N, C-alpha and C positions, 0 to 999 in steps of 0.2 A: 612217220610221214608227216604228223602234225608239226613236228619241230622243223622239218625241212620246208615245209610250206610257210611257216612263220618266218623262218630265216630268209627265204625268197622274197616274201613280201618286205621284210625289213631292208634287204639289200636294194630292191628296186625302188622303194620309197626313198631310201637315203640318197640314191643317185639321180632320180628324176623328179620326185614329188616335192622335195624340201623347198626348192626355189619358188614353186608356184602354189602350193597348197594353201599357205597363209592368205593369198589374194583371192583365190577362186574357189575355196573349199565350201560347199553348201550342203552336201549329203551328210546325214548323221552317221552313217556307217563308215564313211571314209574318214570322218572325224576321229572316230575311236581308233581306226587304224593309224592315223596320224599321231595320235597321243601315244600309242604303243610304240611307234618308231622313236618319238622323243624320249621315252622312258629307257628304251634300250640304249640310245646313244648317251644319255645322261650317265647310266650306270657304267658304260665303258669309260667315259671321261673321268668319272670319279676313281675307278680302279687305277687308271693311269696316273692321275694325281697323287694317289696314296703311294703308288710305287715310287714316283718321283720324290715325294716328300721323305720317304723312308731312306732313300739313297742320300739326299741332302743331310738328313740328321746323322746318318752313319759317317759321312765325309767330314762333317764339322767345318770349322774355319781353319784355313791353313796359315801358316806363318807369314807375317809381313816382312820379316827380316831374312832369316836364314832359311825359312820354309819348314821349321820344326815346331813352332809353337804358334798358337792363335788365341785370340780372345773370342769366347762364346758367350754372348749376351742372354740372359734370362728374359723372354718376352713379357713376363709378368712384372718385371721391375723397370723403373724408369730408365736406368742407364745400364741395366744388364749386370752380370757378375764377372769377376776377373778369373775365369777359369782357363787353364792352359790345357789345350787338347793336342795330342800328337797328329801330324800330318799323315794322311792315308798312304802317301807315297813312301814315307820313311817308316811306316808301321808294318812289320812283316805279318802281323795278325789281321791286317785289313783284307777284306774280301776282294776278289778279283773283279767283281761287278761294279765296284765303286769307281766313279768317274775322278780322274786325276786333273789337276789344273792344267790348262792349255799352255802351249808353247807358241809364241809368235815372233814376228820380226818387225822392225821399225819400217814403216812404209813412206812416211813423210814427216817432216819436221818444220813447224812454222812457229819459231819463237818458242813459247812456253806450252804449245799445243802440239801433240804427237799423235799420228795415226799409226795404228798397230794392226797388222793382218795376222789372223790365226788360221791354221790349217784345219783344225777340228771343227765339228759342227756347233759346239757349245761355246758361245761368247761369254767373257766375264760379265758379270752383273753390273749395272750402274752403281757408281760409288764404291766399287771394288778396287783394290790396289793392284798395280803392276810393278814388277821390279825388273829394271833394265840391267842385263848382264854386260856391262862394259868394263873396260880396263882403267877405270878411275878409282882413286882411293875412297871417294864418297859414293854412297849408294844413291842411285837415282830412282825416286819413286814417282809413279804416275797414278792418277785416279781417273777411271772410266767415267765419262759424262754423256756419251751418245754412242749408238750403234749406227754406222753409216750404211752398212749392208749386212749380208749374212756372214761375212768373214772379217770385217773392218770395224774397229772401234776408235773413237776420238777421246783422247785422255789429256789431262792437264798435268804438268810437271810441277813438282814441289821444290825442285831444286834447278840450278842453271842447266840448260841443254846445250851449252857451249862444247863443241867437239862430238856431239852425237850425230851419227851418220845412218844413212839407210842400210838395212840389212842386219843391224844388230839385234841380238836375240833378246827377247822379252819373256819373262815368266809371270803368269798370273798367279796371284797368291791364293785365290779362292775366297777371300774375305775382304772386309774394308780395312782402311788404314787404322792401325791401333797405336796407342801411345802408352808409355809406362806410367803407372799411378802407384800410390802407396807412400809409406813413409821415406823410402829412398830418394824420392824426388824433392823432398823438402831441403831447402837451401841451395837448390841448383838452378841454373839458367839453361832452358831447353829451347830447341827450335820447334817447327811445327810437327815434326815427326817423333819428337821426344829425345833427340840426340843431345847430350850435353855440350854446351858451348862456353863454359866458364873455365876451361883448362883444368878441370878436376878429373877424378877418377872415372872410369866407365861405370855405368849402372850394372848391378848384378844380373846374371843371366836368369835368375828365378824370379825376377820382379814381375808382378802381375801387369797385364795389358788390357786396355779397354778400347773399344771402337769409338772414333770421334763422332759417329752418327748414332743418336739415341733419341727416343721419344721424350717429350716432356711428361712429368708426373701426372697421374689422373688428377682430374679436378676434385674428386672426392677426397683425395689424400692431401691436398695442398692446404696450407694455413694462411690466414690473412696476416697483413703486416700492420700492426697498430702500435707498436712500441717505438718511441723516438730514439733515434740514433744520434747522440750528441757529438758534434764534430769540434767544438771549441772555437769555431768561426762565427762571429757575432751575427753577421748579416744572414748566414745560412740558418742558424739555429732559431733566429727570430722570425724570419719571414718565409723560409722554405725548408721546414724541418724534414730531415731524412728519416725513413722508416727502417727499422732493423728487419731485414728480411724483404725489403723493397727494392725497387730500381729507381735510381737517380742519375740524371745526365746533366752535364754542363755544356751549353751550346755557346759557341763564340767564334769569330772570325780569326784570321791570323794575327798574332802578336797582341792579343788581349789578355793573356795570362791563363789559358787553359792547363797547360802542362804544369805550370807553377802551382796552380790550385790543386791539381791531382797529387803533386808531390807533397804539398803541405797536409793534404788529407791522409796521405799514406803515412807520414811522420806522426801526424797527431792521433791517428786512429789505430794504426797497427801496434804501437807501444802499449796501448791501453785495451787492445782488443785480445781476448784469450782464445780465439779460434785460430783458423788457418787463413792465410792471406795468400791470394793468387793474382798475380799481375800479368796481363796480356798487353804487350806492346805491339800494336798493329800498324805497320807501315811507318814506324817512327825511326829517328836517327840513332845510329849506333852510339853516338856521344850520350844521348839521354839514357840509353840502357846502361852504359857504363856508370854514369852518375848515380842512377837508381841503385845499381848493385853495390857501389861504394857506400851509398847512403844506408842501406840496409845492414851492411857489414858493421858500420860505425855505431848504429843504434842497437845492435844486439839482437834483432829480430829476424835475421836472415834464416835461422834454423826453423822458423814457423812460416816461411814464405817460399813460394814457387814462382819464378820468372819465366814466362813464355814469350819469345819474340819472333815475329815475322817482320824483318827489317825492311826498310825502304828500298834497298837495292836488290832484294830478293824477288823472284817471279811472282806474279799476281796470285798464283795458286797457294803459295806459302802465306801471303798476307790475307788470303781469303779464308784459309782454314785455321789460322793461328787462334782466333777467338774460341773455335770449337775445341781445340786442344786444351786450352785453359779451362773451358767449361766442363770438359770431360774429367779433368783432374779435380775440379771443384765438386762435381757429382759423386765422385768416389768417396771423398771425405764426408760428404753429406749423407750418402745412402749406407755405406759400409762402416764408416768409422763414427758416424753419428755426431759430428762436429760442426760447429758454426763456421761459415766461410765468408770471407770478404773478398769479393771479386772486383778487381779494378781493371778497366780497359781504357787505353789511350792509343789509338783514336778510333771510334767506331765508323766514322765517315770513310776512313781508309778501307775498312771492311767492305762498305758498300762500293767504293771506287774500285777495289780489286774485283769484286763480283762483276762490275761493268766491263772491266777489261777482259775477264774470262769469257763473259757472255758475247763480247765482240769477236774474240779469237775463235770461238766456237761457231760463229757464223749466224747468230741470232740477230734478228732485227731489233734496233733499239726502240725504246718507248719514250716516255715524256723526258724532255730536256737530255736526251741521250742515254738515260739510264736503261738498265736491262729490263726486259718486261717482267722478270721474276722478282723485281725489288721487294714488294711487299711480302712475298713468300719467304724470301731469304732472311729479311729482318725479323719476321715473326718466327722462323724456325730457330733463330738464335735467342731472341728475347723470351720466348715461352719456355725454354729450358731453364731459364733463371727463375727458379721457384723454391719455396720452402715447404718442407713437409714436416709432419709431426715431430717436434723435438730437435729439429735441425733447420738452420735457415741459411739461405745464400743472400748476402747483401751486395747488390751491384752498384758501383759508382763509375760512370762512363763519361769520357770526354768526347765531344762531337764537333768537329770543325763545320763551320758554316761557310760555304763558298761564297765570296763577294758580299758578305754580311746579309745575304738574303735568306731570311728566316722562313720564307714560303717555299724554299727548294723542296722538291718531292723527297729527297732523302732525309732532310731535316723534319719534315712533318710526318713522315712514316715512322722514324725513330721516337719522336716525341710522343706519339700516340700509346706507346707501351710503357711510359714512364709514370711513376708515382710522385716523382718530384722533378721538376723542370727548373734549372737554374740558367738564366740568360746572362751572358757577359756582354757588357756594352762598350763600344768604342768610344763613345762620349764620356763615359766614366773614366776610362783609361787615359783619354786626352787631358782631363782635368787633374789626373793624379790620384784618383780614388781607387785604391787597391785594397782588397780584391775588387775588380771592376764589374760587380754584379749589379744588374738592373733590379732595383727593389720592387718595381712595378710590374715588370715583365716576368719575374720568377714566380713560381706558385708550387704548391704541395697539397696533396690530398690530405695530409695529416693535420693541416691547419684548420681545425675544427674544435669548438669548444668542448665537445664530447671526448676528444683525444688528448689535446694539450692543456684544457682546462680554460676557464673563462678569463683569468688573469693574463695568461700568455695571449689568447685570442684578442682580447680587447686592446692590449698594449700594441700588438702587430697591426690591428686595423687602424689605430690612432696614428701610427708611424706612416702607414700607407696613405691615409687621407691627408696627412700634412705634406708628404712628398709629392702627392698628386696635385694638390693645390698650388704648390711651389712650381711645379712644371707648367701648370696653366698660366701662371702669372710671368713666365720667363720672358715671353714675347713683349709683354707690356713693359717689363722692366728694362729690356734692352732698347726699347723705342723712347720711353719717357722718363725712366729712372724710378728707383724705389720710393723716392720722395712723393711721387704722385699717387702712391697706393693709399688706401685707407689705413686706419689704425690696426684694425684686426688682421688685414693682409700683411702689413708690415711686420707684425708679431709672428705671423705664420712663416713668413720668409726668413726671418731671424732664427726661428727654431728649426726650420727644415735644413738651413745651411749647417747648423750645428749637428743635427742628426746625421747628415751626409758624412761629416768628418768623423763623427763618433763610430760610424759603422766601417770605417777603415780599420786596418789592422796589421801590424808588421807580422811577417811569416818567418818561421824558423829557417826554412830552406833559403831565404834571401838574406839572412843575417850576414853572411860573408861579403855580400855585395853592398848592402845598405849601412852596415854598422850598427843597426839598431836591433836589439834583442827581440826575438820572436815572442809572441804571447798567445796563450790559450785561455779563452775566457769561458767560464761556466755559464750556463743559461741563465741561472738566478741573477748573476752579475749584469748580464746584458739586459734583462728585463728592468732591473732596478735603475740602471743608467739611463735607459730610454724613457722611463716614466719620469725621472728626475728632470730630464731635458724638456719634455713635454709640459711639465708642471711650471717651467720657467726658472729653474735653479741656475741654469748656465746662460741666461739671457744677457748678462753683462760680461760674460767671459770673453776672452779672445778666442777667435775661431781656431787659431793654431794650437791652443791648448788641448783641443779635442781631436786633433789630427794625429793619426798613426799611435794610438795608445790602446791599452788593453781594457781595464775597467775604468770607471768614472773616477775612482779614488786616485788613479794615476794622473787623470786630467786635472783633478783638484790640486795635486801637488805641483804639476807643471804650471798651472795658473798662478799659484802662490809664489813659486819661485820667480815667475816673470814679473809679478807685481812687485816682489821685494827688490829685484834688480832695477826696476824702473824708479822705485822710491829712492834707492841709493844714488842713481844717476841724477 
């Protein structure tokens, strides 16, 4: 009888008291009854949650491709593990009470956005993958991004939806998009879902797969970046040194040499880099992808490199998720193989741009300057996964397009906030023929500190900055009155600054076929000694052309001696 009375009190309280008791409860006895009701309801909710969790764990993640394999990530690891679990639908030993993936049909197609209606009560989770069962040779994969109602989801396509009609069957995979990882992907060119696009053999069926969505490593497990990563490019090593295990970005408008600089860094660094290199081409031209693939094959480093491309002509979903695919492969080699990884991205702005396109297609209201309201979250979700753990590092070098040369653009400022090294490319430098067109005053690095690079390097870099900054201040006066109107000290600064500008130029190996000038890679010690010699006045009487497009100062000396000898003969 006591149990019946208690149940009756619980039922009546659950149906009538819950909305009003928190506002009007005053009596102490009623308060205890209310707490009893809350406790009973909480126990029931916990039982239901445990039951649901057990069913989900038993089911696992189903296959993204044929529905037979899936990647189950370990929540205790940053990127999970590469475990293949059979699908409950194909496993005869699976219990009958396990939920099977839902089947749906295409309800609407709006470009790269597809609405799918499911008959069952369980809708696919956000960021889960859907497979379209159509009669095309290529598999069409969708990713769920919103639930419109109790039966309809809105998804973004990773491939072209041309020819997709209403009523086509759609299969919910039961898990997120997974991509192949491991030794088998080395030397291959992949698309956003991991399919080979280099006309090579198909990847083995037993290759492990990992979800493209993962959490960054725990802060306690991350290591700082304090080792300088020498590039062989004078102006970068001197004024904006890169960190091994850090993030560096090159910002510039159209036509100032971002891609050329990235290509040079790839050629200069990958050859001497003993780890794994992963390149993500985000929204770039197919010509650039072909050139990079040919360059890798010629240099003999393709067997340690993975190329991931989301091309310019692909849907925004492919361009949006291509960096996550490359990052997933990098995390595998970092976490499971314990290797250092060099991650190169060109162009991160296309990632932001694709996200804005997807946001607009999903019906979200735009934010500042038309960007998506989730701009900061999306950029942080990408950049925070680029981290180094004990014993293994991920060094990221990224090219960022600056729309209309506006460095205050929200996308540019959001990306730059995550960088350890910021390299600004200047259109004025490019107009004067100073390549690489890096702004020596606008570029910065957290490693340019005497405690990291040493006093000698720091003092030399500061002296170069001060000389170039004073020269920039005097530019307007020189254009109006001429250099003859300056004082003796200022004329000396102008002379040395002009020679420093030309000495910091450098021929690239990737442009050798176009310029006819052999490329040069300069050690940091040679760069420091050359800058100190110019600051000390050794080159005051040299011709400025002798310092233009040379490697070391010794090459400039030889060039000046040859020019002097030819003038004497003439």
